[in-house]
N, C-alpha and C positions, 0 to 999 in steps of 0.2 A: 453487267453480263456476270452471272454466276459462274465461278470457277472451282471444279471439284478438288478437293483436297484429299487424295487418296490414301496419304498416309495417316492424317487424322481419323479419316473414315475407317480405317483399319482398327486404330486404337478404340474408338467409341463403339464400334460394332453397327454403325448406321451411317448414312450419307452425311457428310460435312462439305460445306462450300465457303468460298471466300468471295466477298464483295466490296468492291472499291467505290464509294458513292460520289457520283458527279452531279446527280440531280434527282428529284423524286421519281422520275421516269424508271430509275433503276429498280425500284420497289415493285417488282412485278413477280414476287414469289410467295405472296399471301395464300396462293391455292395449297400450299405445302402446310397449312395450319394444323392439318389433323394427322399429318404425318411424323414419324419419328426422323427428326432431321435437326441439324445444326448449321446456322448460316452465321459467319463471323462478317460484319460490317464494319469497314473503317472509312471514316469520313474525316476531312480536315476542317469541316464546319460541324458545330453542334446541331444535333436534330431536335425540334422542338419537342417538349415534354409530352404535350398533347397527343402528337403523332405516335410517340413512342408507346404511350400508355393505350392508345386505340388498337395498335396492332401487336401488343405484348412484345415489344423489342426493349432490351434491358442494356444501359450504358454500364459496362463493367470495368472499362479502364480509360483514363486520359493519359495518353502517352506522349513523352517528349523524347524526340530524336536529337541527339548531339553530333556534332561534327569536329574533326581538327585535321589540320595538315601537320602530319607528324615527321620532325626532323630527328634523324639519329644523333644521339649524343654518346659520348665515349664514358660510360661508368666503369667504375672499378669492379673487377670479375667478383670479388667477393660480396658486392652487393646483391647479386644473384645467387648467393650460396645455397638457398634453399628453394630455389625455383629452376624448374626444367620442363622439358618436353614429356608429355605422358607417354607409358608404353602399356602394353596389355597387362601387365602385372598389376598395375594401378587401376584397373578397370573396376572391381568390386568397391573399392573405397570411394571412386569418382561417382559411380551410380548411386551410392549410398547417401553422398551429398547431395545429388540432384533431387532424389526422393524427399529430402527435408529441407529444401530452400523453395524460393520462388512462390511464396505463400500470398503474395500480392498480386500474382498473375491471374489473367481472366478464368483460367480453368478452375482456380480454386475458388474465385468469387461467384461463379455461375452455381446457384443453388440447385440445379438441375443434374449437375456433374458431381458425382460421390467423391469424397476426398481421397478414397483409395484409388479411384480411377484417375484423378488429378496428378497424384503422385506417380503412377504408372506411366502418364503421357511425359512427364519431364524425365524420369528414368530412361525410357525408350528414346526419347529425343536425344539425349546424350549418347545412348547405346549405338546410335546410328552412325557415329563418328567410327566406332570400332568395326562397324560393318562397312566402313568406307562409303556411306552413302551421305554423309552430311558433314561438312567441316573440313577446313584446310589445316588447321592446326589445333592441337590440344594441350595447354600449358598447366602445370600444377604448381601448388604451393606446399611446402611441406614444414612441419614443425617436431622437433625430436623425431625425425624420420618417419613420420605419419603424413599421409596426404590429408590436407585440411581445407583444401580450395582448388577450384580449377577455372580456366578459362577457356572458352571454345570459339574459335575464330573461323568466320566465312571469307571466302574471296570473292568480291563481287566486281567483275571487270577490272577496273584500275584501283579500285579501293578495296579495304578490308572491313568488315563487320564484326563488331563484338557480339556473337550470337547470345551467349550465356557467360555469367560470370557469378561465382558463388564462393563464400568462405564459411566453414562451419561456424555456428554461433559463438562457441567459445573461444575462438581465434580471431574474431572479428577486432578492429580497431587496434591492429598490430602493423598496419602498413603492407599487408600481403597482397591486397588486391591492386594496390598502386605498383607494388614490384612486378606482379604478373603484366599489367598494362606496359610497364617500362621494358621488361623482357620482349614482349612483342615488338616494341619499337626499335629495340637495340640488337635483337638477335635475327630478326626475320628481314627487316627492309634493307634494301641495297641501295635504292634510290635516295637521293637528298631530301625529298619531301614525298609523303604518300598520305592519302586520306584514309582516316578511320571514323566509322560510323558506329553509334551505339544508341540503344532505346532503354527507357526505363518509364515506370509509371509516375504520374506526378505525385502521388502520396508517398512515394519511395524516397524519402528525405536523404538517407544514408546514401543511396546511390548517386543521388543528384549532388550531393556534396564531393562525392568521389570524382565524378567526371569533371566537375568545376575545378577542383584542385589540380586536376591532370589537364588544365588548359582545354577542355572541351566547350564549345560554344553551342547554344540551342539553335537547331536548324529549323524545325517546325513542330507544331503539336497536332496530335492526331486522336480522335475519339474512336474507342473500340466497342462495338454493341454485339450481343448475340440475340438472334432469332432462333428460339427453340419451338419448332413445330410439332409439339406433343405435350 
């Protein structure tokens, strides 16, 4: 069943829907082929190439979802010297990082979505935190008193979800992403153990290494497709 994505529709300027595939009977939307529309299709099984080609559906991402049971560890306070919760003063720097990251995401890989619009989507995605519409916590990393990275966290029932994590290109490989994850585990979690989910693209080798390094295990794989009815 198609589910309207009101927020993404507002960003694109035309209807956007989500569809989780459980069988071919879900593919009942081809009547939209001549309309301006975007349908994001998610499936745990890969769809045959012949079917994709026939109906003009594009595979844009192969996503890996990781999970870990996190247990609080008592780290020295100076370990988090440059890591803290974000405040409104950080907004401009954080949005700038969001605009210039996530180039492996489906919005940038979809040739029918202009790069300028893809950057706007990611910027406004994070902006929703400051509007109190998305996210439980926003953590930042600093270098020489400049914001160079952020971690957006969602609360999902009994678990947490790393929604977005990014570090500016010139400040990668300094351990800042790991420190933000450990900050999440040590400054927020009150229970002895709590679950954390995070997803990334199969071709994002750096992110995969980051999560494995931090003891995340692969939970499942999911294929993400776009149907552009225009």
